[in-house]
C-alpha positions as CSV (number, residue, x, y, z in Angstrom):
1,M,19.4,22.5,8.2
2,N,20.2,19.4,6.1
3,M,17.4,16.8,6.4
4,A,17.8,13.6,4.6
5,V,14.9,12.6,2.4
6,N,13.9,9.0,2.1
7,P,13.5,7.6,-1.4
8,R,10.0,7.2,-2.9
9,V,8.2,4.2,-4.3
10,K,8.9,3.3,-7.9
11,K,7.3,-0.2,-8.0
12,V,5.3,-2.4,-5.7
13,T,4.3,-6.0,-5.8
14,A,1.8,-7.6,-3.4
15,N,2.8,-11.0,-2.0
16,N,0.4,-13.8,-0.8
17,D,1.9,-13.6,2.7
18,Y,0.7,-9.9,3.1
19,T,4.1,-8.5,2.5
20,L,4.9,-6.0,-0.2
21,T,8.1,-6.0,-2.4
22,I,8.9,-2.4,-3.0
23,T,11.4,-0.9,-5.4
24,F,12.4,2.6,-4.4
25,T,13.7,5.5,-6.5
26,N,17.3,4.7,-5.3
27,N,16.8,1.2,-6.8
28,E,16.7,-0.5,-3.4
29,V,14.3,-3.4,-3.3
30,R,12.8,-3.9,0.2
31,L,10.2,-6.0,1.9
32,F,7.4,-4.3,3.9
33,N,5.2,-6.4,6.2
34,M,1.5,-5.3,6.2
35,K,0.3,-8.0,8.7
36,P,0.5,-5.6,11.7
37,Y,-1.8,-3.1,9.9
38,L,-4.5,-5.6,8.9
39,N,-6.5,-5.3,12.2
40,T,-6.5,-1.5,12.1
41,G,-9.3,0.7,10.8
42,I,-9.3,1.2,7.1
43,F,-6.7,-1.5,6.5
44,K,-9.0,-4.4,7.7
45,E,-10.5,-4.9,4.3
46,L,-7.0,-5.6,2.9
47,S,-7.0,-8.9,4.8
48,D,-9.0,-10.1,1.7
49,L,-6.2,-11.0,-0.8
50,R,-8.1,-9.6,-3.8
51,S,-8.2,-6.2,-2.1
52,F,-4.6,-6.5,-0.9
53,N,-3.4,-7.3,-4.4
54,S,-4.9,-4.1,-5.8
55,V,-2.0,-2.0,-4.5
56,R,-0.3,0.3,-7.0
57,P,2.4,3.0,-6.8
58,F,0.8,6.4,-6.3
59,L,2.6,9.8,-6.1
60,G,5.8,8.4,-4.7
61,S,4.0,6.1,-2.3
62,I,1.4,3.3,-2.6
63,Q,-2.4,3.1,-2.7
64,W,-5.0,0.4,-2.8
65,K,-8.2,0.6,-4.8
66,N,-10.4,1.9,-2.0
67,G,-7.9,4.7,-1.1
68,Q,-5.9,3.1,1.7
69,D,-2.3,4.4,1.6
70,L,0.8,4.6,3.7
71,C,3.4,7.3,4.1
72,P,6.5,6.7,1.8
73,D,8.8,7.4,4.8
74,T,7.0,4.6,6.8
75,L,7.3,2.2,3.9
76,Y,11.1,2.9,3.7
77,E,11.9,3.0,7.4
78,E,9.8,0.0,8.4
79,S,10.8,-2.2,5.5
80,T,13.8,-4.5,5.4
81,S,16.4,-5.3,2.7
82,D,16.1,-9.0,3.7
83,L,14.0,-10.4,0.9
84,K,14.1,-13.9,2.2
85,R,10.6,-14.9,3.5
C-alpha cells in the first residue's frame, strides 16, 4: 500500500487577519485561515492577537504558547497556495 504523506511545517508566520503563512518541508508556501476555528473550544483564546501571534513550528506541525495545535495534514490540506489576501 503506497500512501502519500503530506509535507510537514518548516516555518509559520501569524498574520493580523488570523491567517497563517506556512512554509512546508517541500518548500511550498501556503496560507491557512484560522478564523473558522476561533469560536471552537481551546482555540477561542487565539482570537486575542497576542495569543494568536505566539504560534511556532513544533514537531512538524504548529503549536501556540498554551498548547493549542493542529494536525500537519489539516494544515496542508486546508491551506491554499493563493497568498493574496
